[in-house]
N, C-alpha and C positions, 0 to 999 in steps of 0.2 A: 504494500500500500504506500502510495506516494506521501512524502512528508513536506512540511514547510521548508525544510532545508533543500529538498529536491527542487521545489519551485524557485527558491532563491538562486540556486546554482544555475539552472537553465536561463533564468531571467538576467543573471549577472548582477544581482543586487544583494544586499544584506537581508538576513531573515527578518530583522526588525522592520525593514521597508515593506516586505510582503505582509507582515502583521498589520502595519498601518493601512495598507490598501484594503485588506479584508475588513478591518474594524472601523475604518474612518476616523482613527484617533489622531492623525496628523496629516497636514497637506502633503500630497505626493503629486508630482507633475503628471500631466495627461500622458506624456510619452512613457514614463516609467510605469504608470498604472496599466497602460496597454501591454507593455512587455510582461508584467506580472500576470495579467489575465491570459495572455497567449501561452505563457509557461504553465499555468494551471491546467489549461486544456491539453497541452502537449504531454504532461506527465500524468494526466487524469487525476488531478488532486481534488478531493471533496472536502470542503471546510467542515470542521467540527462545530456545528451550530450551537450545541449545548455548552461546549468549552468557551466559545466566544461570548455567549450570553453571561456565563459565570464571571468571565473576565471584565465585562463591561457593566454587570449588574442590570442588564436589560435583555429582553428576549425578542424584541421586534414583533411581539405577539400581543394582540388585544382580545378582550372578551366582548362578545355581542350578546347581551341578555335581552331577549325580545320574544314575544309570542308569535310563533310562525304558523299557528294553526287557527287562531280565533278570528283574525281579521285579515282579509285579502290585501289590504293596503300594505301590511308589513312585508309581504312577499316582495313587492317592488322596492320597499325601503331597504330590506336586507341586501338585495342585489346591488343597489346603489352604494350602500355603505361598504360592501365588500370590494367593489370596483375601485372606490376612492382610496380605501386603505391599501389595496394592492399597489396603486400608483405611488402611495407614500411609503412603500416598502414594509408594510405591516401585514402580518398574517392574522386572519380572523378565526377565533374559536367560537362557534355559535352554540348557544344554549337556549333551548325553547322553554320559556318560563310558564307557558300555558295560561298566562294572565292570572296566575294563582300566587298571591303574596308569599305564602309559606314555601311553595316550591321555588319561587323566584329567589328567595334568600338562600336556599340550598344550592341553587345553580351559581349564584354570585360567589358563594364561599368556595365552591369547587373550582371556579375559574381563578379565584385568588390563589388557591393551592397550586395551580399550574403556572404561577408566576407570570401572569399576563402583566404587561407594562401599564395597562389602563383598561377602562371598560366603557362601552357605550350601552345604554340601557333605556328601554321604554318602560318606565315604572308601572307596576300592576295596580297601584292605588295611590291615593293622594298624600297630603302631609302626614308625617309620622311613619312613612314607608320604612320597614325594617331593613330592606336591602340598601336604601340610600343612607340610612344611619350607619350601617356596617361599613360602607364605602367611605363615608365622610370621616368616621372616627379613626379609620386606618390610613387616612390620607392617600387613598388610591385615586389616581387621576381618573375622573369620571365625566362623561358627557351624557346628559339626558336627551332623548330624542322623542319628538311628538308630544309627550306629556311632561310638564315642567312644574312639579309640585314643591321642589326644594330650591329656594333662592340662593343657597350657599354653594350650589354646584353649577357648572357650565351646562348650557342646553341649547337646542335648536328645534324650532317648530314653526309652523305657518301661523299667520295672523288669523285666528279663528273667529273672534267676536265680530269684527267689522265685516269680514267676508260673509258670514252667515246673514248678517243684516242686508247685505247686497243681494243675496238670493231672495230674501223676503221682498225687497223692492222690485225685483224682476217679476215675481209672481203677482204682486199687487198691480204692476203695470198691465197685467192681462185681465184685470178687473176682479180679482179674488179678494174677499174680505174675511172669509173664515178659513184660516190656514192651520193645519196641524203640524206638529214637530215630534219626531221620534229620535231619541239620542242613545248613546252608549252608556256604559256604567256610570252611575252618579259620582263615584269616587274619582273618576278620571278628569283631569283638568281640561281635556279636550271637550268632553261632554258639558262641563260647567261653562266653559267659554262660549260654546256654540248655542246653548240654550239661552244664555244672556244676550247673545247676538240676535237670536230669534225675537226675544222680547224687545230689544232695541229697535229692530226693524218694524215691529207692529206699532211701537210708540211713534216712530218717525212719521208714520202715515195716519196717526190718530185712530188706530184700530184697537178694539178692546182685547185685553189679554185674558183669555179664558183658559184656566189651568186644566180644564177637561180636554183641551186640544194639545196638551204638552205631556209627553211621556218619555222619561229617561230611565236608565238602569238596565238597558238591554245588552246582553252579551250572547244571546242565542237567537237564531233566526225565528224560531217558533214564537217566542214572546213578542218580538218586534211585529210579526205578522198579526198576532192576536190584538195588539194595541192598535194597529192600523185598521183592522176590521171594526173595532169598537168605535173609532172616530168616524169612519165612513158610514156606519149604519146607525149612528146616534140620532136622537130626535131632531137635533140641529146638526146635521152632518157637515163635515168640512168639504170644501170644494177643491182644495189643493193641499198637498203634503210635502214636507221636506224631511229627508233622512239625514241624520247627523253624521253618519259614516256609511260605508258601502254595505255593511251588513243590514242596517236598518232600512236603507233604500231598497235593497232586494226584498226585505220583508214587506215593504209597502207594495211593491209590484206583485208579490205573491197574494197579498190581500185583495188587490184589484182583480186578479184572475179568479180568486176563490168566490168573490161576490158576483163576478160577471160584468164588471164595468169596463169602460174603455178609457185609455189615456191618449191624448189629453181631453177628449170630448166630454167625459164624465168627471174626470179628476186630473188636475195638473200635478206633476211630480217633478221634484228636483232633489239632488243629493249633494252632500259634502264628501269628497273623495271621488275621483274619477278612476274607473278600473278598465282593464283592457277590453272587456266585452260590453261596456256601456254603449259603445257605438253600434253594437250588433243587436241591441234590444229593438223591439218594435212597439212603441216608437223609440227613437234614439234618445237616450237620457241626457238631460241638461244637468251638469255637475260642476262643482268647484274642484278643479284639479290641483293636487299638491305637487310641487316641484321635487320629485323624488331624488333626482341626481344632485340638485343643489343642496338638499337636506343631507344626503350622504357625504358629499364633498365637504360641507361645512362641519358636520360632525367629526369627520376624520381630521380636518384641519384644527378644530378646537382641541381634540384629544392629543394630537401631536404636539401642539403648543403647550398644553398643560403637562404633558410628560416631560418636556424639555425644561419647563419652569413651573414649579409648584406654587410660586408666589403670584401675587396679583389678584385683583378682584374677579369674582365669577363673571362670566360673559353669557348673556342670553341673547341669541340671535333669532329674530322673527323674520320669516320670509313671506312674501305675498303669493298666494295661490293664483291660478288663472281660471277665469270663469269660461267654461266651455258651453256655449249655448247651442242646443240641438232642438228637438221639437216636442219633448215631453211636457212642456208647459204651454204649448200652443203656438210657438214660433214656427214660421213656414220653413 
């Protein structure tokens, strides 16, 4: 098996120079770096990643603790985060939290045992989250994504409240005055922000806020569908509905099918989160699309910066989503 000394001999440099090229611990000219890389290929040298990590006290590995099964949105977010981390030279260890706070804490602890340099997490609940407390108390570089319940940690998410109000305005523009909203789990900051945005939108247009037309706390398709059915078949039925995430939007569409109505002729529908097959629905779904790649890139950049320097105030980055207008609200 080839050694560091073999690489140094073929490249015509000192072994310390080869070490600096491998670990990035000192500037080495581009010409010398190329010579070392060519020598590594020539002698078929494989760097000892673990030894390098121990020497530098870093592993170039990060943990990604996120629910990969409960919400379709996260599948796109995971891909974006992995791509951006790869560009930053960081390998990702994925842990599916199942959106279960106890299981999430277990996964976070397991990732910590594997000496990840930092962690990106979509917290499974709000303030007081045990996983965030674990990470904060151990000074583990951490970036929250999508849900931002802890002001003491870095985070990136879209601007949810103002964006949801914009959806309400769009639907009101089609003449609707009785609008329903179905959102995700009440402990999630995303659900809290979006329901407040829904109320803001109604207030902006002088419409009555009827709590019977608001239902949050949904993490299962069946409950979202049932809530939509109740609003659509009530004595004073809604004429339009907004889903606070892709799961609840699909629940609304299933309710429409169950009752035998048509969208948008009988009910206008719009959602927060745009998903790959929203354009394949009939009618095509109007939705507020989140910038997955920008979220992934920003999360990776924030974490890399925090790993390099533990000091400095926490940074929260809010990104603007893009409103994709199709025809589920009545637009041509």
